Backbone as a printed PyTorch tensor [residue, N CA C, xyz], in Angstrom:
tensor([[[  4.5120,  -6.6190,  10.6220],
         [  3.4100,  -5.7240,  10.8860],
         [  2.0990,  -6.4690,  10.6170]],

        [[  1.2240,  -6.4770,  11.6010],
         [ -0.0510,  -7.1790,  11.4720],
         [ -0.9540,  -6.4860,  10.4570]],

        [[ -1.6890,  -7.2970,   9.7090],
         [ -2.6480,  -6.7580,   8.7460],
         [ -4.0420,  -6.8820,   9.3490]],

        [[ -4.6870,  -5.7300,   9.5510],
         [ -6.0040,  -5.6750,  10.1740],
         [ -6.9770,  -4.9900,   9.2180]],

        [[ -8.0860,  -5.6430,   8.9450],
         [ -9.1310,  -5.0330,   8.1240],
         [-10.3480,  -4.7600,   8.9950]],

        [[-10.7850,  -3.5050,   8.9860],
         [-11.9660,  -3.0720,   9.7300],
         [-13.0940,  -2.8950,   8.7180]],

        [[-14.1630,  -3.6500,   8.9070],
         [-15.3040,  -3.6200,   7.9890],
         [-16.5400,  -3.2610,   8.8140]],

        [[-17.2470,  -2.2050,   8.4050],
         [-18.3460,  -1.7230,   9.2350],
         [-19.5220,  -1.2410,   8.3930]],

        [[-20.6690,  -1.1350,   9.0490],
         [-21.8480,  -0.4780,   8.4940],
         [-22.2710,   0.5690,   9.5010]],

        [[-22.6210,   1.7550,   9.0220],
         [-23.0360,   2.8330,   9.9160],
         [-24.1500,   3.6280,   9.2580]],

        [[-25.2670,   3.7500,   9.9370],
         [-26.3950,   4.5060,   9.4030],
         [-26.3750,   5.9620,   9.8090]],

        [[-25.9800,   6.2330,  11.0470],
         [-26.0010,   7.6030,  11.5700],
         [-24.6090,   8.2080,  11.7050]],

        [[-23.5870,   7.3950,  11.5050],
         [-22.2150,   7.8730,  11.6590],
         [-21.5710,   7.4760,  12.9760]],

        [[-22.3520,   6.9710,  13.9350],
         [-21.7840,   6.6050,  15.2380],
         [-20.8010,   5.4440,  15.1270]],

        [[-21.1900,   4.3860,  14.4410],
         [-20.3040,   3.2310,  14.2920],
         [-19.1110,   3.5910,  13.4160]],

        [[-19.3090,   4.4580,  12.4390],
         [-18.1940,   4.9180,  11.6030],
         [-17.1540,   5.6690,  12.4420]],

        [[-17.6090,   6.5220,  13.3610],
         [-16.6730,   7.2390,  14.2470],
         [-15.8780,   6.2470,  15.0920]],

        [[-16.5560,   5.2190,  15.5850],
         [-15.8670,   4.1930,  16.3660],
         [-14.8290,   3.4820,  15.5010]],

        [[-15.1890,   3.1520,  14.2620],
         [-14.2660,   2.4670,  13.3450],
         [-13.0250,   3.3170,  13.0900]],

        [[-13.2200,   4.6050,  12.8840],
         [-12.0870,   5.4990,  12.6300],
         [-11.1720,   5.5910,  13.8460]],

        [[-11.7540,   5.6140,  15.0510],
         [-10.9450,   5.6580,  16.2720],
         [-10.1810,   4.3480,  16.4650]],

        [[-10.8010,   3.2310,  16.1310],
         [-10.1090,   1.9380,  16.2120],
         [ -8.9210,   1.9470,  15.2550]],

        [[ -9.1220,   2.4660,  14.0560],
         [ -8.0140,   2.5630,  13.1000],
         [ -6.8810,   3.4100,  13.6720]],

        [[ -7.2190,   4.5400,  14.2940],
         [ -6.1930,   5.3970,  14.9100],
         [ -5.3970,   4.6300,  15.9610]],

        [[ -6.0780,   3.7650,  16.7070],
         [ -5.4200,   2.9940,  17.7530],
         [ -4.5360,   1.8780,  17.2300]],

        [[ -4.5920,   1.6340,  15.9320],
         [ -3.8070,   0.5600,  15.3150],
         [ -2.6320,   1.1050,  14.5120]],

        [[ -2.0020,   2.1330,  15.0120],
         [ -0.9100,   2.7910,  14.2840],
         [  0.2370,   1.8370,  13.9620]],

        [[  0.4120,   0.7960,  14.7780],
         [  1.5240,  -0.1370,  14.5640],
         [  1.1720,  -1.2540,  13.5790]],

        [[ -0.0160,  -1.2030,  12.9910],
         [ -0.4610,  -2.2610,  12.0710],
         [ -0.7450,  -1.6820,  10.6870]],

        [[ -0.8230,  -2.5860,   9.7250],
         [ -1.2880,  -2.2160,   8.3840],
         [ -2.8070,  -2.3520,   8.4160]],

        [[ -3.5140,  -1.2420,   8.2620],
         [ -4.9660,  -1.2360,   8.4580],
         [ -5.7000,  -0.7850,   7.2040]],

        [[ -6.7600,  -1.5170,   6.9000],
         [ -7.6720,  -1.1140,   5.8240],
         [ -9.0400,  -0.9030,   6.4690]],

        [[ -9.6120,   0.2810,   6.2570],
         [-10.9270,   0.6300,   6.7900],
         [-11.9240,   0.6140,   5.6340]],

        [[-12.9470,  -0.2420,   5.7350],
         [-13.8880,  -0.4340,   4.6300],
         [-15.3350,  -0.3730,   5.0900]],

        [[-16.1400,   0.3530,   4.3480],
         [-17.5790,   0.2400,   4.5210],
         [-17.9560,  -1.1490,   4.0060]],

        [[-18.9260,  -1.7830,   4.6380],
         [-19.2980,  -3.1390,   4.2280],
         [-19.7310,  -3.1800,   2.7630]],

        [[-20.2530,  -2.0790,   2.2490],
         [-20.6770,  -2.0550,   0.8430],
         [-19.4960,  -2.1800,  -0.1150]],

        [[-18.2800,  -1.8850,   0.3770],
         [-17.0700,  -1.9920,  -0.4410],
         [-16.2500,  -3.2450,  -0.1340]],

        [[-16.6670,  -4.0210,   0.8620],
         [-15.8860,  -5.1710,   1.3240],
         [-16.2610,  -6.4470,   0.5700]],

        [[-15.2750,  -7.3460,   0.4810],
         [-15.4920,  -8.6540,  -0.1360],
         [-14.9670,  -9.7390,   0.7990]],

        [[-15.2660, -10.9640,   0.4710],
         [-14.7440, -12.0930,   1.2380],
         [-13.2180, -12.0620,   1.2450]],

        [[-12.6140, -11.6240,   0.1510],
         [-11.1530, -11.5430,   0.0680],
         [-10.5820, -10.6250,   1.1500]],

        [[-11.3030,  -9.5530,   1.4930],
         [-10.8430,  -8.6460,   2.5470],
         [-10.7810,  -9.3570,   3.8970]],

        [[-11.6170, -10.3440,   4.0830],
         [-11.5910, -11.1480,   5.3080],
         [-10.4500, -12.1550,   5.2320]],

        [[-10.3280, -12.8250,   4.1100],
         [ -9.3220, -13.8790,   3.9510],
         [ -7.8990, -13.3460,   4.0630]],

        [[ -7.6200, -12.1550,   3.5420],
         [ -6.2500, -11.6400,   3.4940],
         [ -5.7680, -11.0120,   4.8020]],

        [[ -6.6590, -10.7510,   5.7300],
         [ -6.2800, -10.0910,   6.9800],
         [ -5.9090, -11.1040,   8.0560]],

        [[ -4.9750, -10.7100,   8.9200],
         [ -4.6620, -11.5360,  10.0950],
         [ -5.7550, -11.3850,  11.1410]],

        [[ -6.2670, -10.1590,  11.2720],
         [ -7.3460,  -9.8620,  12.2110],
         [ -8.4270,  -9.1000,  11.4520]],

        [[ -9.6730,  -9.5070,  11.6470],
         [-10.8070,  -8.8290,  11.0280],
         [-11.6520,  -8.2150,  12.1390]],

        [[-11.9320,  -6.9320,  12.0020],
         [-12.7420,  -6.2130,  12.9750],
         [-14.0380,  -5.8200,  12.2740]],

        [[-15.1580,  -6.2840,  12.8150],
         [-16.4610,  -6.0250,  12.2090],
         [-17.2760,  -5.1150,  13.1140]],

        [[-17.8800,  -4.0900,  12.5250],
         [-18.6810,  -3.1570,  13.3030],
         [-20.0510,  -2.9380,  12.7020]],

        [[-21.0640,  -2.9440,  13.5680],
         [-22.4320,  -2.7050,  13.1150],
         [-23.2680,  -2.2740,  14.3130]],

        [[-24.1190,  -1.2670,  14.1310],
         [-25.0180,  -0.8930,  15.2220],
         [-26.1610,  -1.8980,  15.3550]],

        [[-26.8120,  -1.8220,  16.4830],
         [-28.0340,  -2.5890,  16.6930],
         [-29.1490,  -1.9180,  15.9010]],

        [[-29.9400,  -2.7180,  15.2400],
         [-31.0630,  -2.1920,  14.4630],
         [-32.3540,  -2.8330,  14.9660]],

        [[-33.4550,  -2.1250,  14.8200],
         [-34.7650,  -2.6790,  15.1440],
         [-34.8020,  -3.3560,  16.4960]],

        [[-35.1560,  -4.6290,  16.4790],
         [-35.2840,  -5.4080,  17.7090],
         [-33.9550,  -6.0860,  18.0400]],

        [[-32.8930,  -5.2650,  18.1360],
         [-31.5410,  -5.7380,  18.4560],
         [-31.0570,  -6.8130,  17.4830]],

        [[-30.9510,  -6.4260,  16.2150],
         [-30.4070,  -7.2950,  15.1740],
         [-29.3900,  -6.5060,  14.3550]],

        [[-28.5900,  -7.2190,  13.5610],
         [-27.6690,  -6.5620,  12.6370],
         [-28.4580,  -5.8720,  11.5260]],

        [[-27.8540,  -4.8690,  10.9250],
         [-28.4540,  -4.1790,   9.7820],
         [-28.6970,  -5.2280,   8.6930]],

        [[-29.9090,  -5.2680,   8.1570],
         [-30.3220,  -6.3890,   7.3090],
         [-30.0520,  -6.2240,   5.8190]],

        [[-29.8050,  -5.0090,   5.3440],
         [-29.6170,  -4.7930,   3.9190],
         [-28.2360,  -5.1440,   3.4150]],

        [[-27.1910,  -4.7910,   4.1890],
         [-25.8130,  -5.0290,   3.7560],
         [-25.0040,  -5.8710,   4.7400]],

        [[-25.0820,  -5.5480,   6.0370],
         [-24.2170,  -6.2420,   6.9990],
         [-24.6300,  -7.6970,   7.1930]],

        [[-25.9150,  -7.9310,   7.3420],
         [-26.3940,  -9.3080,   7.5470],
         [-25.9860, -10.2180,   6.3830]],

        [[-26.2280,  -9.8210,   5.1230],
         [-25.7870, -10.6820,   4.0150],
         [-24.2660, -10.8570,   3.9760]],

        [[-23.5160,  -9.8110,   4.3440],
         [-22.0560,  -9.9240,   4.3380],
         [-21.6000, -10.9310,   5.3880]],

        [[-22.1580, -10.8360,   6.5890],
         [-21.7870, -11.7760,   7.6540],
         [-22.1020, -13.2040,   7.2150]],

        [[-23.2430, -13.4110,   6.5800],
         [-23.5680, -14.7390,   6.0350],
         [-22.5130, -15.1940,   5.0320]],

        [[-22.0780, -14.2770,   4.1810],
         [-21.1550, -14.6330,   3.0920],
         [-19.7520, -14.9950,   3.5690]],

        [[-19.3940, -14.5710,   4.7870],
         [-18.0320, -14.8440,   5.2810],
         [-17.9820, -16.0020,   6.2680]],

        [[-19.0590, -16.7630,   6.3730],
         [-19.1160, -17.8360,   7.3730],
         [-17.9570, -18.8200,   7.2340]],

        [[-17.5450, -19.1400,   6.0220],
         [-16.4050, -20.0470,   5.8320],
         [-15.0730, -19.3200,   5.9640]],

        [[-15.0180, -18.0740,   5.5370],
         [-13.7650, -17.3080,   5.5480],
         [-13.2690, -16.9950,   6.9580]],

        [[-14.1690, -16.9500,   7.9440],
         [-13.7450, -16.6050,   9.3070],
         [-13.3430, -17.8190,  10.1370]],

        [[-13.4790, -19.0070,   9.5890],
         [-13.0930, -20.2110,  10.3440],
         [-11.6070, -20.1320,  10.6800]],

        [[-11.2970, -20.1600,  11.9850],
         [ -9.9210, -20.0650,  12.4430],
         [ -9.3460, -18.6590,  12.4150]],

        [[-10.1390, -17.6770,  12.0150],
         [ -9.6910, -16.2870,  11.8840],
         [ -9.8700, -15.5430,  13.2060]],

        [[ -8.9020, -14.6920,  13.5380],
         [ -9.0220, -13.8280,  14.7160],
         [ -9.8990, -12.6440,  14.3350]],

        [[-10.9560, -12.4320,  15.1280],
         [-11.8750, -11.3360,  14.8380],
         [-12.1800, -10.5530,  16.1090]],

        [[-12.7500,  -9.3790,  15.9150],
         [-13.2730,  -8.5710,  17.0120],
         [-14.5160,  -7.8690,  16.4890]],

        [[-15.4500,  -7.5970,  17.3990],
         [-16.7270,  -6.9870,  17.0290],
         [-16.9510,  -5.7100,  17.8270]],

        [[-17.6040,  -4.7390,  17.1960],
         [-17.9460,  -3.5010,  17.8950],
         [-19.2040,  -2.9110,  17.2810]],

        [[-19.8220,  -1.9860,  18.0110],
         [-20.9860,  -1.3010,  17.4690],
         [-21.6360,  -0.3940,  18.4850]],

        [[-22.5770,   0.3770,  17.9880],
         [-23.3240,   1.3090,  18.8320],
         [-24.7930,   0.8850,  18.8470]],

        [[-25.5110,   1.4140,  19.8190],
         [-26.9310,   1.0860,  19.9170],
         [-27.6790,   2.2350,  20.5720]],

        [[-28.9810,   2.2770,  20.3480],
         [-29.7960,   3.3410,  20.9080],
         [-30.6040,   2.8950,  22.1110]],

        [[-30.9800,   1.6330,  22.1470],
         [-31.7750,   1.0910,  23.2410],
         [-31.4540,  -0.3920,  23.3730]],

        [[-32.0280,  -1.0010,  24.4000],
         [-31.7760,  -2.4200,  24.6240],
         [-30.6010,  -2.6240,  25.5640]],

        [[-30.1220,  -3.8530,  25.6170],
         [-29.0450,  -4.1820,  26.5630],
         [-27.8460,  -4.8430,  25.8940]],

        [[-27.7740,  -4.7690,  24.5740],
         [-26.6310,  -5.3510,  23.8780],
         [-26.8400,  -6.7790,  23.4190]],

        [[-28.0750,  -7.2490,  23.4260],
         [-28.3400,  -8.6370,  23.0280],
         [-27.8630,  -8.9160,  21.6070]],

        [[-27.9790,  -7.9240,  20.7160],
         [-27.5360,  -8.1330,  19.3280],
         [-26.0620,  -8.5020,  19.2760]],

        [[-25.2560,  -7.9170,  20.1730],
         [-23.8270,  -8.2120,  20.1730],
         [-23.5670,  -9.6140,  20.7190]],

        [[-24.2630,  -9.9980,  21.7660],
         [-24.0980, -11.3590,  22.3020],
         [-24.4960, -12.3970,  21.2430]],

        [[-25.5800, -12.1240,  20.5330],
         [-26.0060, -13.0310,  19.4570],
         [-24.9540, -13.0930,  18.3490]],

        [[-24.3860, -11.9360,  18.0000],
         [-23.3800, -11.8670,  16.9360],
         [-22.1170, -12.6260,  17.3420]],

        [[-21.7030, -12.4640,  18.6000],
         [-20.5270, -13.1980,  19.0950],
         [-20.7450, -14.7040,  18.9740]],

        [[-21.9040, -15.1750,  19.4430],
         [-22.2070, -16.6080,  19.3750],
         [-22.2050, -17.1010,  17.9300]],

        [[-22.7620, -16.3120,  17.0620],
         [-22.8170, -16.6760,  15.6460],
         [-21.4220, -16.8020,  15.0530]],

        [[-20.5610, -15.8240,  15.3180],
         [-19.2110, -15.8560,  14.7640],
         [-18.4240, -17.0370,  15.3290]],

        [[-18.6030, -17.3180,  16.6150],
         [-17.9350, -18.4820,  17.2050],
         [-18.4640, -19.7770,  16.5780]],

        [[-19.7450, -19.8160,  16.2520],
         [-20.3050, -21.0190,  15.6120],
         [-19.7240, -21.2140,  14.2100]],

        [[-19.2500, -20.1320,  13.5860],
         [-18.5750, -20.2130,  12.2880],
         [-17.1160, -20.6440,  12.4400]],

        [[-16.6310, -20.7250,  13.6920],
         [-15.2480, -21.1260,  13.9230],
         [-14.2810, -19.9750,  14.0820]],

        [[-14.7920, -18.7450,  14.1770],
         [-13.9280, -17.5770,  14.3810],
         [-13.4480, -17.5360,  15.8270]],

        [[-12.2820, -16.9260,  16.0260],
         [-11.7100, -16.7610,  17.3650],
         [-11.8530, -15.2930,  17.7680]],

        [[-12.6720, -15.0390,  18.7990],
         [-12.8270, -13.6660,  19.2800],
         [-11.5520, -13.2460,  19.9980]],

        [[-10.8980, -12.2350,  19.4670],
         [ -9.5960, -11.7870,  19.9670],
         [ -9.7140, -11.0650,  21.3060]],

        [[-10.8250, -10.3880,  21.5440],
         [-11.0470,  -9.6400,  22.7790],
         [-12.5470,  -9.4920,  22.9870]],

        [[-12.9320,  -9.0010,  24.1550],
         [-14.3460,  -8.7320,  24.3970],
         [-14.8350,  -7.6890,  23.4010]],

        [[-16.0530,  -7.8310,  22.9590],
         [-16.6290,  -6.8760,  22.0130],
         [-16.8270,  -5.5210,  22.6820]],

        [[-16.8550,  -4.4880,  21.8640],
         [-17.0050,  -3.1150,  22.3460],
         [-18.3410,  -2.5710,  21.8650]],

        [[-19.1880,  -2.1540,  22.8130],
         [-20.4530,  -1.5340,  22.4390],
         [-20.5860,  -0.2010,  23.1590]],

        [[-21.2990,   0.7130,  22.5120],
         [-21.5240,   2.0320,  23.1060],
         [-22.9390,   2.4950,  22.7850]],

        [[-23.6060,   3.0290,  23.8010],
         [-24.9580,   3.5410,  23.6010],
         [-24.9030,   4.9940,  23.1540]],

        [[-25.5240,   5.2790,  22.0220],
         [-25.6150,   6.6450,  21.5240],
         [-24.3920,   7.0870,  20.7440]],

        [[-24.2790,   8.4070,  20.6140],
         [-23.1660,   8.9830,  19.8580],
         [-21.8830,   8.8980,  20.6750]],

        [[-20.7870,   8.4390,  20.0750],
         [-19.5340,   8.3290,  20.8250],
         [-18.9720,   9.7100,  21.1800]],

        [[-18.6040,   9.8610,  22.4520],
         [-17.9560,  11.0920,  22.8980],
         [-16.4500,  10.8500,  22.9570]],

        [[-15.6940,  11.8360,  23.4250],
         [-14.2330,  11.7000,  23.4730],
         [-13.7990,  10.4980,  24.2980]],

        [[-14.4820,  10.2540,  25.4090],
         [-14.1460,   9.1220,  26.2730],
         [-14.3500,   7.8000,  25.5260]],

        [[-15.4360,   7.7030,  24.7950],
         [-15.7160,   6.4890,  24.0190],
         [-14.6760,   6.2860,  22.9320]],

        [[-14.2790,   7.3670,  22.2780],
         [-13.2800,   7.2520,  21.2150],
         [-11.9400,   6.7960,  21.7850]],

        [[-11.6250,   7.2120,  23.0060],
         [-10.4130,   6.7140,  23.6720],
         [-10.5540,   5.2270,  23.9860]],

        [[-11.7600,   4.7990,  24.3870],
         [-12.0170,   3.3660,  24.6140],
         [-11.8000,   2.5750,  23.3280]],

        [[-12.2050,   3.1600,  22.2060],
         [-12.0250,   2.5030,  20.9090],
         [-10.5400,   2.3180,  20.6070]],

        [[ -9.7420,   3.3250,  20.9130],
         [ -8.2970,   3.2310,  20.6740],
         [ -7.6750,   2.1650,  21.5730]],

        [[ -8.1370,   2.0950,  22.8340],
         [ -7.6360,   1.0700,  23.7580],
         [ -8.0640,  -0.3240,  23.2850]],

        [[ -9.2850,  -0.4480,  22.8000],
         [ -9.7960,  -1.7000,  22.2270],
         [ -8.8710,  -2.1530,  21.0950]],

        [[ -8.4720,  -1.2120,  20.2560],
         [ -7.6060,  -1.5120,  19.1140],
         [ -6.2790,  -2.1120,  19.5500]],

        [[ -5.7370,  -1.6340,  20.6540],
         [ -4.4370,  -2.1040,  21.1350],
         [ -4.4720,  -3.5920,  21.4910]],

        [[ -5.6540,  -4.1080,  21.8270],
         [ -5.7930,  -5.5260,  22.1850],
         [ -5.8050,  -6.4370,  20.9550]],

        [[ -5.8340,  -5.8370,  19.7740],
         [ -6.0210,  -6.6180,  18.5530],
         [ -4.7280,  -7.0550,  17.8890]],

        [[ -3.6120,  -6.4320,  18.2480],
         [ -2.3380,  -6.7730,  17.5920],
         [ -1.2990,  -7.2220,  18.6010]]])
């Protein structure tokens, strides 16, 4: 059984809803769902697949108080690690996600699938997309 750790930051609850739906889609795996404030480098190291979620903030950047420092802290831990990224956004065109993908690849992480982004609050259709996204991870 694959071990998957989902680590996310959510300000409005949109990214959290996506994280919970991804967890639902991983019924065949051992899954740990963690807010980034509760996550450590060990949570990245011990997982076969790490799924990171964060909405776009400000001028299409990661949340700077908790998620940005966490991503910095795992730069060595993700080398050779299978990862996936997801998040929600209110405006823009998803540049924050493209930047995040490039950054994780520069750390040596292997993107397991295309990243999942959604504009606004996730509806039932989006939550189903999250479950389908999850199936690509194991």
